[in-house]
Every structure is written in structure tokens, then in C-alpha cells.
C-alpha positions as CSV (number, residue, x, y, z in Angstrom):
1,X,-16.0,16.7,-39.8
2,X,-16.6,17.3,-36.1
3,X,-14.5,15.4,-33.5
4,X,-16.0,14.2,-30.3
5,X,-14.6,15.5,-27.0
6,X,-13.1,12.1,-26.2
7,X,-10.8,12.5,-29.3
8,X,-9.1,15.5,-27.7
9,X,-8.2,13.9,-24.3
10,X,-5.7,11.2,-23.5
11,X,-6.9,8.2,-21.7
12,X,-6.3,8.2,-17.9
13,X,-4.3,5.1,-17.0
14,X,-5.7,2.9,-14.2
15,X,-3.6,2.3,-11.2
16,X,-1.9,-1.1,-10.8
17,X,-3.8,-3.8,-8.8
18,X,-0.8,-4.2,-6.6
19,X,-0.9,-0.5,-5.6
20,X,-4.6,-0.6,-4.8
21,X,-4.1,-3.9,-2.8
22,X,-1.2,-2.3,-0.9
23,X,-3.3,0.7,0.1
24,X,-6.3,-1.4,1.1
25,X,-4.2,-3.9,3.1
26,X,-2.4,-0.9,4.7
27,X,-5.7,0.5,5.8
28,X,-7.0,-2.8,7.1
29,X,-3.7,-3.4,8.9
30,X,-3.9,0.0,10.5
31,X,-7.1,-1.0,12.3
32,X,-6.9,-4.8,12.8
33,X,-3.2,-5.8,12.7
34,X,-3.2,-6.6,16.4
35,X,-5.9,-9.2,15.7
36,X,-4.4,-10.7,12.6
37,X,-0.7,-10.9,13.7
38,X,0.2,-8.0,11.3
39,X,-0.4,-10.1,8.2
40,X,-2.2,-7.3,6.3
41,X,0.6,-4.9,7.1
42,X,3.2,-7.3,5.9
43,X,1.3,-7.9,2.7
44,X,0.8,-4.1,2.2
45,X,4.6,-3.7,2.4
46,X,5.2,-6.5,-0.1
47,X,2.6,-5.4,-2.5
48,X,3.7,-1.8,-2.3
49,X,7.3,-2.7,-3.3
50,X,6.0,-4.9,-6.1
51,X,3.8,-2.0,-7.3
52,X,6.7,0.5,-7.2
53,X,8.8,-1.9,-9.2
54,X,6.1,-2.2,-11.8
55,X,5.7,1.6,-11.9
56,X,9.4,2.1,-12.3
57,X,9.4,-0.3,-15.3
58,X,6.5,1.5,-16.8
59,X,4.2,-1.5,-16.7
60,X,1.6,0.2,-14.4
61,X,0.6,3.4,-12.7
62,X,-0.4,4.0,-9.1
63,X,2.9,5.3,-7.5
64,X,1.0,7.4,-4.9
65,X,-1.2,4.5,-3.9
66,X,1.8,2.2,-3.5
67,X,3.7,4.7,-1.4
68,X,0.6,5.3,0.8
69,X,0.3,1.5,1.3
70,X,4.0,1.3,2.1
71,X,3.8,4.1,4.7
72,X,0.7,2.6,6.4
73,X,2.3,-0.9,6.4
74,X,5.6,0.2,7.8
75,X,4.0,2.6,10.3
76,X,1.8,-0.2,11.6
77,X,4.6,-2.6,11.8
78,X,6.8,-0.1,13.7
79,X,4.1,0.6,16.2
80,X,3.4,-3.1,16.8
81,X,7.2,-3.7,17.2
82,X,7.4,-0.9,19.8
83,X,4.4,-2.4,21.6
84,X,6.0,-5.8,21.7
85,X,9.2,-4.4,23.1
86,X,7.3,-2.5,25.7
87,X,5.2,-5.5,26.8
88,X,8.3,-7.8,26.9
89,X,10.2,-5.1,28.7
90,X,7.5,-4.9,31.4
91,X,7.4,-8.7,31.8
92,X,11.2,-9.0,32.2
């Protein structure tokens, strides 16, 4: 009996929804955080940490996506914090 090609390959697990949300929100935050009071970047960091916890427990995949979302979120928050310090430094 002949086996189909799909019988020979393992299923590719889908990334966790939190990891994808973290990356998407990190990208959105990168471009429009100054308009939205950094809310997308904060959510990217939160969802990224939740996704990494789920990956560590073996519930979901998407470690790379979660890390990318965390990096984008933290990077955007750091730049916004530096800009706020610079603006308030000039005012004072």
C-alpha cells in the first residue's frame, strides 16, 4: 500500500496568537506610538511576555515572533522615554 507524502512529514505547529499579536502591535507601535500614547508598544511587551511563558510551558509555539515583538515594544518605549526626557529637559 502506498503512503501519501503527508504521512511522512510532521505537522508544522502554528505560532501562538499572543506571539503574533505582540509582533503586530510592536510594528504598529514603532510607527504610531507617539500618536497613541505608546499603548501598542506596552501591549506588545505584555503579549510578548505572555507568549514566551506559554512557549516555555509547551502550550504554544512562536518564540521568535514573541521575542521580535518584545524587542520592538521595548525599543519604542525606550526611544519615547528618551524623547520625553529631552523635551522636559529643554523646558526646564
